[in-house]
N, C-alpha and C positions, 0 to 999 in steps of 0.2 A: 504494502500500500502506500503509496504516495504523500507527501502532501498536500494535493493540491485537489486527489480522493477526499478528502477528507475535506477539504476547505466545500470543496464542487456540496459535499453529501451536508456540509452545514446549511449552509443556504434554500438547500433546496428543504432539511428538515422548520428554517427560519417560515418560508414564507407557505411550505405546509400551517406548521400548526397556527403564523398568522389570518392565514384564509378561513382555515375551521373555524378561530375563536372571532373575528367582526364577525365570519357567519351567523355564527348558531347568535352571538352579539341582533342584528338585523334581524334576524332569520328570513333567508334568503331561503331561494328551494336549493337543489342541489346544482342542478341545473348551470349554476347562476360561477356555484364555486369550481365544478368541474372545469369547463371554459373559460374561467377566470387564471384559473393555474396555471390551465395548458399556455393561453397566451403568451402567460407570465412566464414562464419556463420554454416554451418552443415555441412562440414566436407566431405570429399573425397566419403562417401556413399553416400550422397547426390546428391554432384553436375553428374552423367555421371543421376540420372534420371531427372534434372531439363531438363539437352543435349537434352534424347530420345522427351522428350517432344515437342523441337522443329523439330526431325529428330532422328530417332534410329539411323541411321548411322553416329551421333553424340556422340555418347555415348562415346565410347572410349575419343573425346577429352576434354569432361569434366575428365574423368580419369585425364586425363596426365596432368591437369590444373591444380588441387588440388594439385594428387602429388608432381608439381613442385611448385606447393607456398607450400607446406611441405617443401619437400626440400628447398627452400628458405629463409623462417621461420625460419627453424633451423637457418642457419646459420648468418643470421641478427642480432636472440637472442643474439646468442654465440658470434657473437662484440657488444649491446649491455650492454654483460660481463663485456667484455675486455674497454671498456667507463668506464662503474661505475666501475669500478675496477681503473680506470686510474684514478679519484675523489677522490677517493675516501678518506678518514685526512687516 
């Protein structure tokens, strides 16, 4: 086992735990948890496949969730960069 394997496993465990905790808190259907998790880990290419596994008509929802995740992630990363610049010596 290499250090990268441990890091990846920790990231997946953190992502899964956070998704399940928030889903339970807001009482989200399992469909959104599964598609959100796959969009987070696998990206926009695999989220529609997971959505279509629940029902073929839900594939566009998977695309929408993945693209919105990319858009939100981009702006959150930009904002984090600004915060890191503000506190850098």
